[in-house]
N, C-alpha and C positions, 0 to 999 in steps of 0.2 A: 071888273072887280081890281078893287085898290090893293096894291103891294103891299103884304106885311113887313113894318118894320122889324125883322128877327132881330138884327145885331144889335140894334139898340135896345129890345125886349130881352137880351141875354146881359146887356151892361146891368140895365136896371134890377133884373132880380139878381145879380152877381152882388149889387150892391146891398140890397135888403137881406140877403142872406149873409153876407159877411159884415155888416153892420158899417163900413166906413169905403170913402171911395179908395185909399190905400191899399187897404184888405181886399176889397174887389182887384183892384189892380195886379198885386200879388197873385191871386187866382188864376187871372184870368191869363195873367204872362207878360202885360204891358204896363207904362208908366202911369202912375197917376193921372198927369195932365191929359193922357188919351182917356182915360174913363170919362173925365169928365167933361172932355167935350163932346164924346158919344153920347153921355148923357143930358147936356144943354141941346143937344142938336133933336134926340129920341122926344123930350118935352116940347121943342117949338115945332116939328113933326105933328106930334097928336094934338099941339094946342093946350097945352096944361100944363102945369106944373108938379112935379111928382115927388120931389124932397125939398123942404126946409132946410139949408143950408147954415151954417156958421161957422166961423173958424174951428170949432171942437169938435161938432158932430154934425150927423145929417137925420133928418126927419122923414119918416113919409108924412105926405100932406094927404086930405080926405079921399083925393085922387088916384093918388100911389096906393092906398090901403084899397081900394075898389078895385084897381086894376091888380094888384099883389094877389087877392082874393083871387080871381078867376085864371090868371097869367101862369100863375105857379102850377098849379094842377095842370093845366093844359100843357105848358113845357114839359113837365115830368113823363107827360102821355105822349109827347111827340117822341123824347128820348127813348122812352120803351118802343114808338114804333119801329124808330130806326134801328135798334138793336135788333127787333124781331124781323126786319129786312136783312140786316147783318146776317142772323141766324138761317133765313132761310136762303141767302145765299150761299153759306158754306157748310148745311147741312149736308149729312151723308146718307139720310133717309127721306123718302116721300115719294111724291109722284112727278114722273116726265113724260110729258106728250109729246109725241114722235107723229108726225104723217109722213108716209111712204108707198108706192105701188106695193102691188103681193109680192110681185118679183121680186124687187129688191128686197125684201123680206129672207124669200128664202134664200139669195144671194147671199146677203152681206149680215143678217142678223141671227137668221133661224139656226146656223151653224153653231153659232156662238152663245145663244140664248141660255141653254141648260149650264152651263157652265158660269154664265153672268149671275145668272138667278141664285146660284148655290155660293157664289163667292158674295155675293149682294142683296141677302134676302129681305132689307127693308127698303129697298126702291124698286117701286109699281112702276112697270113700263106700260103707257098707255098709248096703244098704238092704234093709228086711223086709217087703215089701208086708201088711199084714193089714188086712180090712174092720173087726175086730171091735177095740175098744178094749183097750189092753196097757198092765200097770205099766211105764214106761219105767224105773223107777228098781229093781224086782225083776227086769226083764227084761235088765238092763244095757245101756240105750240112754241114748245121750246126748241125744236130742231125739227127738219125735214131730209128724206134721204134724196135723191134725183141724181139722173146722169149728170158727169162731168159736161160741160159745154153748155147747159141750158140753165143754169144758175146764176143769178144776179150778182154780177159785180161787187156788190155791195155787202153782199154775206159771206162769211168767214166760212170755209170747203174743207173738211176733211176725206182723206180717200178710203174707202170703204173694202173695194174690190180691184183687182187690176185690171188693165182694159178687156174688154167682151166682144169677142168675136160673135157675128151674126151666124144664124141658119134657117135654110130654107127646106122646108120638109112636109114627108105625107105620109099616109098608110101604105103599107108595100101593095095594096090591092087596088089603090087609086093610080100610080105607078105602072101596075100591070096592066090596067086598062087603058090609060091614057100615052103611056109611054115616060119616059124620063127624057127632062129638058138638059141641052147638053151646056148650050151656052145662054147666058141671061135671055137674048134675043128672042128666044124658042117659047118663053114663059108666056108669052103674046096668043099662043095656042092653047093655054093651059087656064083652067079656073084655077084665080089667087083671090085666098081669102085674108082681105086687108084690113087695116084698122085704123079708125078715125079718132083723132086726138077730140077731148073731152070739152075743153076749152076754146081752140081757134077753130074746130072742125074740119080740119085740113087732113086729108090722108096720108098716113105714113109712106113716105118714100122706101121704093124698092133699090136699093143702092150696091153697086160691085163694084170691084176695080179690076182695072186692065192696063195694059200696058202704056195706055197715055193716061192712067190714073182713075179717080173716080166718076161714076155715071150712072143715071139712074134709069129704069126702065118703067114706061106707065103700063102696068098691067093692069088685068080688069077679072073681074068674077062675080059671081052670083051673091057673095056675102060681104057685108060690112059689117065690123063690130067695134066698140069702143072698150073691149076687154081681151089684152093677151092671152087669159085662160081660155077664153072662148075659142080664139084661134087655134090654139092647142086642141080643143074638145073635139071642132069641126075636122081639123088635120086628121086626128085619131081615126074618126069617121069614115074616112076617104071623101071628103065633100070637096077636097082641093089641096092646095100648097097653101103652107102659111108658113110665117117667119116670125122667129123670135130669137134669143140668144140662145147660142148652142149650148152653154151651161145650163140653161132649162130645160133642156129636153137633152141632155147628155144621157140619161139613166135612160129612157125609151128608144133613143136610137141603137144603145149597146144591146137592151133587149131585145129589139128588132120590131117594137111595135110601132116607130118611126122609122124612116128612111131619111134622110140627107140627101139634096142636090146641090150641083153648081159649088160644090166646097172651096174649089181654086178660086171664084171669083168674089166670096164675101169678105165685107171690109170688117174694122175693127170698131169700137165705141169707146170711150174712154172710160165707161165704168162708172161703177155708183161714187157718190158722195155724200155726207153726211154733213148738211151746211143749218145754218143758224145765224142771227142777228149780233152784232159783235157786242151787245148789251149783256148776251146771255153767256159770253165768254165766261165769267169769274163765278159763273153758276156750278159748283161742286157737285152736283148730280150728272150734271153734263160731262164734265171734263172726268169723270169717274167712268161714264159711258162711252167716249170716246176713246180714253186710254184701253180698255179692254176690248172695243170693235176695230178700231185704226189698223189698217193693213199694214 
């Protein structure tokens, strides 16, 4: 597909609108010779004369009139489209699409959601919950929420939560029956409920920290899932020891429905971040959301 000579077309239309090269030059903000040069180059590019020039006037040729008839309304529609695009970018109402894990929603969005909707009733949040990584550009999301450290470097990231400590937990009945692990290696003798990443299919590491730094324990168990919600449900039912962020299970720990173990060995993760492509940085809806939700 040949590139459209937009610059030449704009000069052609300016001359048609203002009636002379000099008037067109004034309207565009350049000197008359520049208009003359661009117009001549445009005519050579498309292979036909568009204006008959004399020392006193310029008149459209038949080819010029044919071009003007369709080009003028087309250019008007193009300007309207540009204004519409600017309007979308600067709009303070409309639809904002986000992809995020449900746990990220609970910890970073849900606590402020009611206040946000009260402050901005004309912004509609379209939240898509997904544990897997999503191509937010291909899937037409404005932004996503993921753990810091797992976001591509070409994205802009804004912190939503402080760093998050992990937790290992189960129902009191499980520990009454099987005992409590006192150190991470004791987990090798327990039924551990493991998480499998949706995209990579890799098992989530059980990480701990000791005097020599961080290390992992290759635990085993009879249940593998790809949902942290399912891990919590299975742990509540006493099926084994699960893991998640402590903030996710804090209420149940305080209420006694779950008990945590190995608290002295848990590691800390960077926390959740909102991330988006640089092209969306000027989107007013997103800027409003960020200002309200950021830490």
